[in-house]
Phi, psi and omega in degrees: 000335178298318180294317179299312182290315185280327187241316182295316181290344177263003179073022183269338176222162173261138178250124180251137180265339182223163175302321180295318178296323177300313181298314180300313182291323178295317178297320179296316180294320181294332180264359182288148178256008185269026186305304184293319179296315179297313181298321177297317179295319178296313179301318179297317180295319183283341185305323180266010185239020184289156176296327178297317178294316179299314179298318180298316178296319179295318180296324178295320178294315179297316180299320179294319178296318179292325179297321179278353178063019175235117183266332182209129176245139180243148180300328185274343180227159181288323177201124180276319181234121176226163178248000000 
């Protein structure tokens, strides 16, 4: 469902439900003339989804948690894990 939601709903990939549907969609894509336009749309979509960007955001969250010295808070206690 990630591929369908992230790429299929944006028209970046074709989603096939059956082997026959796969063949039809593959033949249509191979004969398509929208190569440069499609590639530009894919590149634009992927630009904000790189592993480097994801890693950077995760590291910022981890650094902030370490800075506050509280890694996990539970509703029943003030801090379950502290440094």
